[in-house]
C-alpha positions, 0 to 999 in steps of 0.5 A: 450014121445011125443014131446007135453008132454014134452014142456008141462012138461017142461013149468009147472017145469019151472014155478014151478022153475025148476032147471037149473041142471034140464034142462040140463039134459032134454035139454041134453036127447033130443039133444042125442036122436035125438031131438035137437031143442026141447033141444033149446026149453027147454032151451028158456022156463027156460031162459024166465021164470028166467031172474034173474038167477045167472047162466043165462050165462050158459043157455045162453051158452047151448043155443047157442052151440044148436042154432049153431048146428042148423044151426042158428049161428046168434041165437047162437051170440046174446045168448053168446053175451047176455050171456057176457052182463050179465056175463062179466066174463064168458069167455068161452062165448068169446070164442065160440063166436070168432070162430061164427063171424071168420066164418062168414068172421068177422075176425077183430070183431073175435079177438076183441071179443078174444083180449076182454077175454084175456084182462078181469080183470079174477080171476087169477083161472086154468079155468080163466088163461085157456080160457084166453090162448085159447083166446091168441091162437085162436088171434094168428093162425087166424093172422097168417092165414090172414098173419099178422105176428106182430100181430100174434107174440105179442099174441103168446108171452103172451101166452108164458109168460102164459104157458111157457111149450105151447111147439106148442106156443114157436114153433109157436113164434119163427117161426113167428120170422123168418118168418119176418127176427126178428133177432135174431129169438130165443129172450129170455124174463124174462120168458122163457130163450134161451133153453126153446125157442129152446126146442118147435121149430117144426123140420122145424124150426130148419132146418132153424135156424141152419145148426146141423143134431145132432140137429135136429135129437135130436129135430126130436125125442122129437117132435115125443115123444111129438106129435105122440106118441102112446100107445100099445092101439093105435095101434090096426091097427099094420101091421108091421109084416104081409106077402108081398105075391106077387104071383100074384099081384103088390107092393101096396105102399101108399103116404099120403100127406097133399099137392097134390094141389097146393103147393110146393109139389103137383108141384113136384110130380104131374108127378110121378103118371102119370109116375109110372110103373103100370105095376109094382106098385098098388099106392095109394094116400092119401089125408089128406089136405085141401078141394082143388078143384084145377088144381094140386089136380084135376091132381093127383086125375086123375092119381092116380090109388086110390086117397083116402080122409082121410081129414075126418078120425081118426087117427085110421080110416086112417089107418084101411082104409090102412091096409084094402087096403093091402098096403106093401110099406107106404110114409111119404110125410109130415113129420114134416110139415103142416097138418102131420099124424104122428100119423097114421104112430106109428099105423104101418099100413103097414110093410115098411114106407118110410120118403121121400120128404115132409121133408128136415130130418130124423124123428127122430121117432122108426118107419119110416124104410127108408129116401131116399135121394141121394148120394150128399145129405147123402153120406155115412159119414152122414148117422150117422144124420139120424134115418132111413136107408138111400136109394138112387136114381140118385136125390131125386127130382122129377120134374115135366116137364108139369108145366104151363109156362106164354106166356107173360114176363114182362119187367125189367122196368115193374118189378121194375129192372134195364134194364142194372143192373145184377140181384141176385134174391131168390125167398124163403120165408123170414123163410130161411134168416137168419143175416149171408146169408143177411150180405153175400148177402149184400157184394155181392151188395157193390162189384157188382156195379148197380147189385139188389137182386130180393127177394119174397114179404113179408109184408110191415114190413118185407120188410122195415125190410130188406131194413133197415137191407140193409142200416144199411150195407152200401147198399143203400136200393131200391137194394132190389126189392120185387117180388109181389105174382103171380100165378105160372105160371106167377111167373115163366115166370118172372124167365127170368129176374134174372141172378143168384139166390142166395140160403139160407142157413142152409135151402136151395132152394128146389122147388124155385131152380128147378123152376129157374132151369127149366127156366134156371136161374143158381143157387148159392149153399153153401151145408153144413152137414143137409138135408135142406142144401144139397138138392140145392147142389144135384138139382145144380149138377144134372141139370148140374152145379157143379161149382154152389156148393161151401164148404164156405162163402169165396166162395160163396161170390167170385163166386158170385161177379165173376159172377156177374161182368161178364154177359157173364158168366151168359150167358153162365151158362144159355146157359148149362140148356138150352141145358141140360133142355131135358136131365139131372138128375134133370128132368128125371122124367123116371128115377126117377119113375124107380129108385124108383120102383126098390128101393121099390122092394128091400125093400120088398125084405130087408123084406122078408129076415128079414132084415128091418132097425132098427131106431137108436135112442140111446142117442138122448136126450143127443145130443139134450141137447147140441145142445140147449146148444151151441150158435147158433146166433153169430156163423154160425153153417154151418161154424163151421169146426169141428161141430163132435169136439164140440159135442165130447168136450162138450160130453166128459165134461158132462161124466166127471161131470156127468158120462154119458157113452159118446155117442156111435154114434161119436165115432164109426161113425154112431152107428148103 
């Protein structure tokens, strides 16, 4: 049908009383037929002839979708505003209008629109509640991106009250409280029990909440089941049993990461792509993060033999691309972190799947075969905490010896620090600061006269909350000094002003620790049981200062006080780091690349011999249930001398009450 004929017919039909259903059908046919402009005209004409139609808001909404697709967001917003004016209870219009306003850079207006939708006295039916819930989620997401966690928390709390089973909302709610140092982070409400809240927490937040690797293992497995479980129909690109024949070629190693850019992981990995031995391995980098062209992203693109952007690809398409590339070992450099493509791994696009670097813990999946650690992070007696088979290199974390450090170093006065006082620092994210850690820090400050604690700036509300907490513990609030966020080169330069880095636990310093050690700032850490709590100990030991890795909270405080009271001791530690920097294991990237390549070869040899490990997922739901039931607020899990005993007693009690079998993982060691 010709375009003019279509419009003429529509005009006649409209004048004669064409129904909304007829116009929707016509517009849909035109749009799918590649004529969206005509579809828009169809609605325009119908709207003109039906100004009093009871479903006019629906026509305006549909037209706004076409207008937005045609690139006229202003007209699309106007259509939605008209729809709301005609029918203030038409909830879909609020959702879409807020989205258009956000994309136009009008964040506060978008939030106001979504709030107006969420606050409508809607009829309590499924769709009405669903749209209100969506508005609140959009508000929380945008406020999070705007670094306004307090406002985001309010929206998340309302959304969680609407749907206490929305695990993604609950996970964000707890993570937001962690980032604000709101203690306890897991705060039950009338609608949300403590166990329900913990059950929704992302595994990454669990790692910051409790040094309970059994709870972390169960939580990781549940998260996989909930977020990245595939059906047999989805696993179309399955190469789990594909033969690996290396005749005439190198092993093909693929790294998937959203962080190959100006990000902590990007800083760690940049040099690895440059020092990988191209005679030994063929390296593929699959990027799945935000659009980026920063210096690190550009550098990694140049260094990797193959750099493939899988952002626009679906999980099926990305998996198929990896299959087409013939990858032998696919390395998950995200794990349970933001923008991960775990569902790609669930499709088994390579015979060997490895968990390394990006996530400090077990994946808890039935398809990640190995986890790469080192002798300190995962000693043999702790392998039972991992679903994957453990393999080790000397120090698991790569580093960048080419990192740029600004030549200009501010004075202590310019940084708001005392010129003569001892400067303790911790530049970890605020989500890693627990009340137990903070109590120890305040004891250290009390016992080291004139000292200050230098923390990374968060937001005014969180900074004030921490200063209030210091004051409540008898410490002058101004002894907490906040360092504003700066470009990495300048941030590294100001490390020189600090005397001792105080690590957090149970989620310790990773990139921040290696940054401090590179700048010759000694780091004090207490290693626990979990991966996240042991990384810093590995880095400090690999830098040549094993005496700064302690085994108890009391030892942590005493060692900090000892060093903080003896400036000469702190200077001697700094001198050791400076002397070791060019020779220590921590910064020996050639050694790391060589050991990693050797490890990949061993994994392939195991696979070829039919010895690929089978992930151990036995009784993980039981571990999760026990871990969720244990109180972690008043008692620090890391300080529990016999965590296994606590679990064994609870497992035995459940066995007696519910006639379940005690878990072999604890009774028989690894349970592999």
